[in-house]
LOTOR-99605 format. One record per residue (C-alpha): residue number from 1; residue in one letter; chain; z, x, y. Coordinates in steps of 0.02 Angstrom, whole numbers. Layout:
- i/aa/ch/Z/X/Y
- NUM/a/A/Z/X/Y
...
This chain:
- i/aa/ch/Z/X/Y
- 1/m/A/11305/-6794/8917
- 2/a/A/11369/-6703/9078
- 3/k/A/11438/-6525/9082
- 4/l/A/11636/-6532/9147
- 5/f/A/11692/-6391/9223
- 6/i/A/11894/-6346/9150
- 7/p/A/11981/-6282/9289
- 8/t/A/12114/-6121/9215
- 9/i/A/12267/-6217/9237
- 10/m/A/12186/-6367/9122
- 11/r/A/12109/-6259/8978
- 12/q/A/12260/-6223/8875
- 13/h/A/12241/-6391/8844
- 14/v/A/12057/-6389/8799
- 15/e/A/12066/-6256/8663
- 16/q/A/12048/-6132/8817
- 17/r/A/11866/-6182/8835
- 18/s/A/11781/-6169/9030
- 19/t/A/11645/-6300/8992
- 20/l/A/11639/-6454/8917
- 21/d/A/11518/-6593/8852
- 22/m/A/11582/-6743/8896
- 23/p/A/11480/-6932/8879
- 24/g/A/11503/-7063/8994
- 25/a/A/11397/-7149/9098
- 26/t/A/11532/-7143/9250
- 27/l/A/11657/-7018/9300
- 28/a/A/11786/-7127/9272
- 29/e/A/11697/-7126/9079
- 30/v/A/11704/-6948/9053
- 31/f/A/11876/-6940/9128
- 32/a/A/11918/-7071/9002
- 33/n/A/11836/-6978/8854
- 34/l/A/11908/-6800/8907
- 35/v/A/12082/-6880/8899
- 36/s/A/12040/-6985/8732
- 37/s/A/11981/-6792/8658
- 38/y/A/12122/-6707/8735
- 39/p/A/12262/-6793/8803
- 40/g/A/12360/-6649/8863
- 41/v/A/12261/-6658/9029
- 42/r/A/12301/-6826/9048
- 43/s/A/12449/-6788/9171
- 44/l/A/12366/-6659/9245
- 45/l/A/12222/-6781/9298
- 46/h/A/12292/-6945/9313
- 47/d/A/12466/-6996/9381
- 48/a/A/12572/-7139/9300
- 49/d/A/12448/-7280/9384
- 50/g/A/12294/-7195/9307
- 51/r/A/12226/-7146/9477
- 52/l/A/12144/-6956/9491
- 53/r/A/12299/-6854/9553
- 54/p/A/12272/-6831/9751
- 55/h/A/12268/-6643/9720
- 56/i/A/12124/-6645/9615
- 57/n/A/11961/-6618/9709
- 58/v/A/11825/-6675/9590
- 59/f/A/11632/-6619/9646
- 60/l/A/11472/-6686/9547
- 61/n/A/11337/-6584/9585
- 62/g/A/11420/-6498/9708
- 63/d/A/11471/-6666/9803
- 64/d/A/11629/-6706/9833
- 65/i/A/11653/-6889/9734
- 66/r/A/11769/-6953/9875
- 67/g/A/11583/-6966/9968
- 68/l/A/11512/-7054/9840
- 69/d/A/11607/-7194/9738
- 70/g/A/11717/-7092/9669
- 71/e/A/11778/-7120/9474
- 72/k/A/11630/-7259/9483
- 73/t/A/11495/-7131/9542
- 74/p/A/11361/-7136/9380
- 75/v/A/11343/-6977/9297
- 76/d/A/11197/-6910/9161
- 77/a/A/11163/-6785/9063
- 78/r/A/11104/-6654/9176
- 79/d/A/11253/-6682/9304
- 80/e/A/11389/-6529/9304
- 81/v/A/11562/-6601/9344
- 82/h/A/11696/-6470/9447
- 83/v/A/11855/-6529/9417
- 84/i/A/11966/-6395/9542
- 85/p/A/12122/-6439/9587
- 86/a/A/12195/-6402/9765
- 87/m/A/12258/-6233/9790
- 88/a/A/12447/-6228/9902
- 89/g/A/12530/-6088/9982
- 90/g/A/12445/-5961/10111
- 91/s/A/12531/-5831/10234
- 92/r/A/12655/-5870/10358
């Protein structure tokens, strides 16, 4: 199972846990299992069409999945998946 690191904003939907071990052969399967176990994260992670929201950044072992095979990227038990929502704001 891949180790999934949960951002603070999503923790209220996953029993306040910061990490979860999630099964799946691809990132899509890991996320499907996450949503199946914790339905409250669905709208934070995916849009109405089931696509990963554009402001959600996902890194597999430090690599942005946009440079890999996106959610089709294979994962194994030693992998770490970091879900990081983009931050907005700044100074004027």
